[in-house]
N, C-alpha and C positions, 0 to 999 in steps of 0.2 A: 424351312425351319429358321426361326429368328436367332441370330447370334446374341450371346450375352455380352452386354456392354456395361462398362462401369458408369457411374453417375456422371463423371466428367465427360465421357465420350458421348453420352446421350444429350447433355446440355450444351456441348461444344466448348465447355470451359477446360482449361488446362489444370491438371492436378498440381497441387502445391506441395512444396517441401518446407518443413519447419512451420513458421508462423503464417497464419492465413493473411496477415496484413503485410504488404510489401514495404520495404524500407523507404520508398519514395512517398508513401502516403502517411507516414507516422509524423504527427505534429509534435512540437515541443510540449504543448499542453497535455497531450496524451501521455507522453513519457513521464512528465513530472507527476501527473495524477496517478499513473500506475505505480510509481515509486512510493508515493505516499500511501496508496492502498495496500501495498505489500507490507510496509512497516506497520500500518494499523492492524492488518490481519496477523502479523507476527506477534504484536503485543496482545491481541485478543487470544490467540492460541496458547501463548505462554502463560497468560493470566488465569486460564482455567485451572480449577483445582480437581484433583482426582482422589478418590478414596483409597486408603491403603498405601499411601506413599511412605517410603522409608525416609529417615532423616537426611540421608545423602541426596535423595531426589528432591526433597523440599529445599535444601540449600542450593542445589543446582538450578532449580526453578527460580529461586529468588535472584540468583546471579544473572540468569538468562533474561528475566523480566527487567531487571535494572539495565542491562545492556540494550534491550529492545527499546526501553524508554529513552535512553541516551541517544540512540541512533535516530529515533523519530523526532525528538526535539532538536537535535543538532541539524538534521536535514531541514526542518521547518525554520530554524534560525537563519540558515543560508537563503532559503527561498524568500522569507520575509525581508531580509536585508536587501536582496536584489529587487524585490517588488517595491520597496520604499524608495529606491533610487530612480524609479521610472518617472518620466514626465506626466504620463496619464495612467495611473494604476488601474483604473476601471476597465481598460481595454487590454490588460496584460494577459499573456498566455499562462501566467502563474496563478491567476485568480481561481480557476477550478480546483487546483490542488490545495490551495489555502482554505477554500470553502469546505472541501471534504474533510480536512483535518479539524477545522473548527466545529463542524457538525459532529464528528466523532467525539471531540472533547465535551461537547454539550451533553452527550449521552452518558458520560462518566464524570460527574461533578466531583467525585472524590479525588480524581487526578488533579483537577484544577485547584482544589483546596491545598494540596501539597502533602497528602498523607504519604508516609514513607512506604516504600515497596514492601519492606519486611512486615509492616502492620497488616497488609492484605492477607 
């Protein structure tokens, strides 16, 4: 009778704890891109409108959205300042996160125009 083995035992790989990516393999590019993606996703989720919101929920959503925008643009300010100081910006590990943020902004031109958060 064949014994039941887990997937890791069948393939010979060790089971992992926590993140599937070990700390030795995480590049700075991946860390900054993940941070930008988390902030973009936060703005996206907070920006969604739901039917039947109370006044308190609308005000809280406006404050959350404003804070999410501030966090996203402050982080990108730091990334862009660091990127501008580099001797060869085209080979920078910061470039992928900058491109992700720029692509996201291109999808939402009303953010670029500068409409107030309360107007949304």
